[in-house]
GUFI-603372 format. One record per atom (N, C-alpha, C): z, y, x; residue in three letters. Coordinates in steps of 0.05 Angstrom, whole numbers, plus 5000, padded with zeros to 4 digits. Each point is the difference from the previous one (the first is absolute). Example, Ala and Ser with C-alpha at 12.3 -4.5 7.8 and 13.67 -1.06 7.14 Angstrom:
2
515648865264ALA500050244982ALA500050245018ALA498650214993SER500150245016SER501450224985SER
//
This chain:
282
836539744102MET497249995008MET498450214984MET498550175013SER498550214987SER497549884985SER499250134978SER497749904986SER497550085014SER497849864997PRO497550065014PRO498850274991PRO498550125018ILE498550244993ILE497649924984ILE499650134978LYS497649944983LYS497750195007LYS497949895010LEU497650155007LEU497749924982LEU498950194985TRP497749954983TRP497650135011TRP497949855005ILE497550105012ILE498050044977ILE499250264997VAL498150074978VAL497249995012VAL498449824989SER497349975011SER498049944978SER497850165000PHE497949964980PHE498549745006PHE500049925025ALA498649755008ALA502149785004ALA499249764991PHE501649765006PHE498349764992PHE500949775007ALA498549754994ALA499250004970ALA497549934994PRO497949915019PRO498350235011PRO500850254995ARG498450235010ARG501650135023ARG499549905024TRP501650085023TRP499050265013TRP501850135014ALA499350225018ALA501849965025ALA499050105022GLY501449955026GLY503050075000GLY500850254992PRO502850075002PRO501949824985PRO499349934975VAL501849834984VAL500149725011VAL497749905010GLU499949735012GLU501849995024GLU500150225016ARG501850005023ARG502949984992ARG500750154978PHE502849994992PHE500849734988PHE498149864989VAL500649724991VAL500749845025VAL498650035022ARG500649865024ARG502750095013ARG500750254995TYR502550115011TYR502549904984TYR499649904976CYS502249934982CYS502149825013CYS499349785013PRO502149845012PRO501850155019PRO498950185016ALA501650165019ALA501850204985ALA498950124979LEU501650194984LEU502349854986LEU499449764990GLU502149854985GLU502149905020GLU499349955025SER502049925020SER502050225006SER499250254993LYS501850235003LYS501550074974LYS500049814981ASP501350034975ASP498750224983ASP497350015001ILE498550184983ILE498449834979ILE500550054975GLU498849854978GLU497550144991GLU497749875004VAL497450134995VAL498849924973VAL499050204986THR498549954975THR497550185001THR497849894992PHE497550154998PHE499550084971PHE499450264996ILE499350104974ILE497050065001ILE498549864982THR497150015002THR498849984971THR497450064996PRO498950004973PRO499949724988PRO500350004974TYR499649754985TYR497049964997TYR499149755003GLN497249924997GLN499849784980GLN497749964988ASN499649794981ASN500849735011ASN501549854984GLU500849725006GLU502149985023GLU501150235008SER502149995021SER502750014986SER502149905013SER502750014989SER501150285005SER501850084982ARG501350265003ARG501950005024ARG501349775004GLU501849985023GLU499549735012GLU500049995027GLU499449755014GLU501250015028GLU500449775011ASP500949975027ASP497649975018ASP499950155022PHE497749985018PHE501349955028PHE500249755007GLY501449935025GLY503050044994GLY501350155018SER502950044998SER500650264985SER498050154991HIS500550254987HIS498950004971HIS500650214985SER499350024972SER497750194996SER498449964979VAL497950184992VAL500350064971VAL500050264993VAL500250094973VAL497450154994VAL498549904980ARG497550124992ARG500450164974ARG499350265001ILE500650174977ILE497450134989ILE500350124977GLY497850144988GLY498249804984GLY497550084996SER498049844986SER497749955019SER498249814992PRO497749955016PRO498350265005PRO500150184981GLU498650265004GLU501250165022GLU502749995002ASP501450155021ASP499249915027ASP499249745003SER499349895026SER497350115010SER498550134982LYS497450115008LYS500250285011LYS502250144995ARG500250285009ARG502750045013ARG500050085025SER502550015015SER502050204988SER499050234989GLU501850204990GLU501649904975GLU498749834984CYS501449884977CYS502249815009CYS499349855020PHE502049815011PHE502450145012PHE499650205016PHE502250145014PHE501950134979PHE498950134980ARG501750124980ARG501749794986ARG498849774993ALA501549784987ALA502149895019ALA499349975026ALA501949885019ALA502450175004ALA499750275003TYR502350175004TYR501850024975TYR498849994976ARG501650004976ARG501649744998ARG498749785007PHE501449745000PHE502450005019PHE499650105024ILE502250015019ILE502250194991ILE499350234990LEU501950204992LEU502049904979LEU498949844981PHE501749914977PHE501049715003PHE499349875022HIS500849725003HIS503049985007HIS501549844986PRO502949985005PRO500749895028PRO498249855011GLY500549895027GLY498250135021GLY499650274996ARG498150145018ARG500949975029ARG498150045018PRO500449955029PRO501550225014PRO500849955024HIS501250215017HIS497750175012HIS497849875006VAL497850145014VAL497349904988VAL498150184997ILE497349924994ILE498250075023ILE497949855004LEU498250055022LEU497250044988LEU498850235004ASN497450074990ASN497849975021ASN497849874993LEU497849965019LEU497750184994LEU500350184980ALA497850184993ALA501250254987ALA498350214998PHE500750254986PHE499349984970PHE501550144984ASP499250044973ASP501550254990ASP498650174984LEU501250254991LEU502649964985LEU500449774987SER502549964985SER502450005019SER499649965026GLN502250015019GLN501450275001GLN498450214994LEU501250275001LEU502350034981LEU499849884977VAL502250014980VAL501949775002VAL498949765004MET501649764997MET501849955024MET499250065024LEU501749955023LEU502650155000LEU500050264992PRO502650144997PRO501849874979PRO498849914978LEU501549884978LEU501249735010LEU498449855016LEU501049755010LEU502350045020LEU499850215016ARG502250065019ARG502550084985ARG499650154977TRP502350074983TRP501449754989TRP498449784996ARG501149754991ARG500949825023ARG500050105024GLY501049865023GLY497949835014GLY497550044995VAL497849855013VAL498650175021VAL500249925025GLU498550145021GLU497249895002GLU498250165012SER497249925002SER499050035029SER498249815008ILE498850015026ILE497049984996ILE498550185013PHE497149985000PHE499049875026PHE498349804998VAL499049865024VAL497050055001VAL499150115023SER497250065004SER498949835023SER498049834994THR498749855021THR497150075003THR499250224986MET497250105003MET500150304997MET497950125010ALA499950295002ALA500150134972ALA501550224998VAL500150164975VAL498950275007VAL498150104985SER498850265006SER500350194976SER499650255005GLN500250194978GLN497849964980GLN498049845005ARG497949944981ARG500649774982ARG502349865005ASP500849794982ASP500550124973ASP499249864978ASP500050134974ASP502649974985ASP502049865011CYS502749984987CYS499849904972CYS498049844993GLY499749894974GLY498750194980GLY499050225009MET498650194982MET497150045009MET498450094982ARG497250045006ARG499750225021ARG498649945021ARG499750185023ARG499050284992ARG498150014981SER498750254993SER501950194986SER502349914991LYS501850184985LYS502150145018LYS500149935025LEU502050125017LEU498750105026LEU500950235010LYS499150105025LYS501549865023LYS498950015024ASP501449875022ASP502850105004ASP500550264996THR502750105005THR502049894980THR499149964975ALA501749894979ALA500649715006ALA498049855009ILE500449725007ILE501949975023ILE499750175020ARG501850005023ARG502950054992ARG500350204982PHE502650074990PHE501349764985PHE498549864983LEU501049784985LEU500849775018LEU498349945021ILE500649795018ILE502650065015ILE500450255009ARG502550075014ARG502449964981ARG499750084975LEU502249974981LEU500749704997LEU497949844996MET500449714995MET501349875024MET499150075024LEU501149895024LEU503050065002LEU500750254996ASN502750095005ASN501949944976ASN498949894978ARG501749904979ARG501449745009ARG498949865019HIS501149755010HIS502450055019HIS501849815000SER502350015018SER499249955029SER498049845004ALA499049945027ALA497049944999ALA498650045022ILE497249955002ILE499549835025ILE498749774996VAL499649815022VAL497049975005VAL499150035024THR497249955008THR499849785020THR497649895004SER499749785019SER498950095027SER499250255003THR499050095025THR500850295005THR500050095025THR500650285007THR497850184988THR497549915001ALA497850164989ALA500450064970ALA501049794985LEU500550054972LEU502350194996LEU502049985017ARG502350194998ARG499050295004ARG498350045020GLN499050265006GLN498350114977GLN498549824987GLY498450084977GLY501850094976GLY502249864996LEU501850084979LEU501550255006LEU500750045026GLU501250255008GLU498250244994GLU497449965005ALA498050214996ALA499850074970ALA500649804983LEU499950054971LEU502650124989LEU502050035018GLY502550134991GLY502349824995GLY499849745009ALA502349824997ALA502350095016ALA502449974989ASP502550075014ASP500449825025ASP499950125023LYS500249845025LYS502549835002LYS502250104988ALA502549865001ALA499949744984ALA498149984981LYS499849764984LYS498149795011LYS498450085020LEU497949825010LEU501049805021LEU499249754997GLN500649795019GLN497549845005GLN499549925025VAL497849825007VAL501049725005VAL499049814984ILE500749725004ILE497349855001ILE499349915023THR497449875004THR499849734986THR497649934992ASN499649744988ASN500549775020ASN501349794991GLY500449775017GLY497649825001GLY499849845020VAL497849815004VAL501249725004VAL499149814984ASN500949725003ASN498249875021ASN501249965024LEU498449905022LEU499249714997LEU501349854982ASP499249734994ASP497550004982ASP500050194981ARG497750024982ARG497650125013ARG500450205017PHE497850155012PHE499849935030PHE500049745006ALA499649915027ALA497149975007ALA499350045025LYS497249975008LYS499249704998LYS497749954988CYS499149724997CYS498749905025CYS500049745003THR498749875023THR497050004996THR498549945021GLU497149994998GLU499149794980GLU501449775000GLU499449794981GLU500450094971GLU502350144995GLU500650104973GLU497950204992GLU499150175019ARG498050214993ARG497449864991ARG499249795015ARG497549874992ARG500249864973ARG502349884995GLU500449864974GLU500050204977GLU501250235004LEU500050214979LEU497250104995LEU498450055021ARG497350094996ARG498349794986ARG500549755007LYS498649794986LYS500749984971LYS502650034994LYS501049984973LYS498850224982LYS499850245011PHE498950234984PHE497150055005PHE498649815013GLN497150015004GLN499250255015GLN501450065021LEU499450235017LEU498849905027LEU498250155011PRO498849925026PRO502249975022PRO499749805016GLN502049945020GLN500250215022GLN497850125008ASP500050175023ASP499250294995ASP499850074974GLU499250284994GLU502550174997GLU499750255009PHE502150204998PHE500550064970PHE502550004991ILE500750054972ILE502150224999ILE499450224986ALA501950214994ALA501349934974ALA502749984999LEU501449904977LEU501850224987LEU499650044974PHE501950174985PHE501549824981PHE502750034999VAL501649854981VAL501850204985VAL499750014974GLY501650184984GLY498850034972GLY501350164983LEU498950054974LEU497450165002LEU498149934983ILE497550155000ILE500350244980ILE501450205010VAL500550244985VAL499450255017VAL499850234987GLN499150245014GLN501750085023GLN502749984996ARG501850105021ARG499949845026ARG498749775000LYS499749845024LYS497650095017LYS498550204990GLY497750105016GLY497649825000GLY499649844979ILE497849804998ILE497350145002ILE499650224986LEU497450135000LEU499350115028LEU502050125012ARG499650105028ARG499449775019ARG501449784997LEU499549775017LEU497149894997LEU499249974975LEU497349904995LEU497850195011LEU500450264996ASN498050195010ASN500050005031ASN502449985012ALA500149985030ALA498649755010ALA500449784986TRP498849755008TRP496950014998TRP499150124978LYS497150034997LYS498850175023LYS501450215007ALA499150175023ALA500049845026ALA502149845003TYR500249835025TYR497649805001TYR499449884977LYS497849805000LYS497350135005LYS499750254992GLN497550145005GLN499550055030GLN502149975016THR499750025029THR499549735012THR499449804983GLN499549725008GLN502649865010GLN502350104991GLY502549885008GLY500249714990GLY501249835016PRO500349714992PRO502349964981PRO500149764988GLY502349914984GLY499750054970GLY502149934986ARG500050034971ARG502850104992ARG500150114976LEU502550114989LEU500849834976LEU502549905002LEU501149844979LEU502450144987LEU499950054974LEU502250134986LEU501349804982LEU502649965004VAL501549804985VAL502250144984VAL499949994974GLY502050134983GLY499250004971GLY501950054983ASP499650014971ASP499350284991ASP498550014977GLU499450264988GLU501950044976GLU500350264993HIS501650074977HIS498350154979HIS497949874991ARG498150134982ARG501350054972ARG502249874995HIS501350044974HIS501550264998HIS500450145022VAL501550255001VAL498150234994VAL500350144977PRO498150224993PRO499650215021PRO502250075015GLU499850215020GLU498149935023GLU499449745003TYR498249925022TYR497149974992TYR499450074975ALA497249964990ALA497950145016ALA500550255007SER498050165015SER499649885028SER502249905012PHE499749885027PHE498349754999PHE500449834980TYR498449754999TYR497150064993TYR499550214984ALA497350074995ALA498650095026ALA501450155016GLU498950085026GLU499749765019GLU501949824999LEU499949765017LEU497649834993LEU499649964974ASP497749834991ASP497450135008ASP499850264998GLU497650145008GLU499449965030GLU502150025016LEU499749965029LEU499349715006LEU501249814986LYS499449725004LYS497049944995LYS498950144981ASN497249964993ASN498150095022ASN501050165018THR498350095023THR500249825024THR501949814999LEU500349825023LEU497949795000LEU499149925024THR498049795003THR501249785018THR498649785002ALA500949775016ALA500450095030ALA498450195008LYS500350095028LYS502650155005LYS501250114979ASP502550135003ASP502349815006ASP499749754991GLY502049795006GLY502750064988GLY500150094975VAL502550064987VAL500549804978VAL502449894998SER500749824979SER502950054991SER500549944974PHE502650044987PHE501149734991PHE502549965004ARG501349754990ARG502750074987ARG500749874978PRO502750054989PRO502249895018PRO502450114997ALA502249925016ALA500949714993ALA
//
């Protein structure tokens, strides 16, 4: 009987600080394990968390220091060093984000027999800063670095054809690109009955018959929150009916998001009761 394939998923986000891509892979774990794939998540150490723990049927290894958990570039450097020198290193690592350390570490990991896969479930543009301050690099240099980081991976997986086309435009090797769409749990995301709809509106103190536009997701810049709020304000200025409800958690503890939250707070201060906008935690 062959030994299981060891897959280590490197993610800056994990419980209790979730992000969509890693949360999806947590849900995919039972299916992966049914194919004899042993899953471990490599994520930052946080205060009062265990270094190693079981999370459902899979393992979580938290590395670095609490300070490393505040800056993604510190975590990724520590993560790749940990994998490179670990005696039980995996067959494959799965990256959910870019980091400049991949330019050096991924070839070294491949030399040690560890293949790497990059998974993209959101748009990547040449304006992404690759973990460096935007003002220090020109667009052409950023584009060059992104192309190098993409093609350092053994395979590149995206969730939509549009994302694949975007990565091709950035110079990703077409032979490495695969599109695997996100699955949908039809039991979890089933249409509710009229009775259930009324009970939910009552539970959350929402009007029974008013139109509600709903956003569900992290309250972070990449989700287009500022654009959504400005569009909604413009819509209400035309006397449009309804209200906007945003449900999701904020990541104010992440230093890179400070400017976004400052802009969000400024925009919130301009909202009035007539705008009909409300925020709720997940």
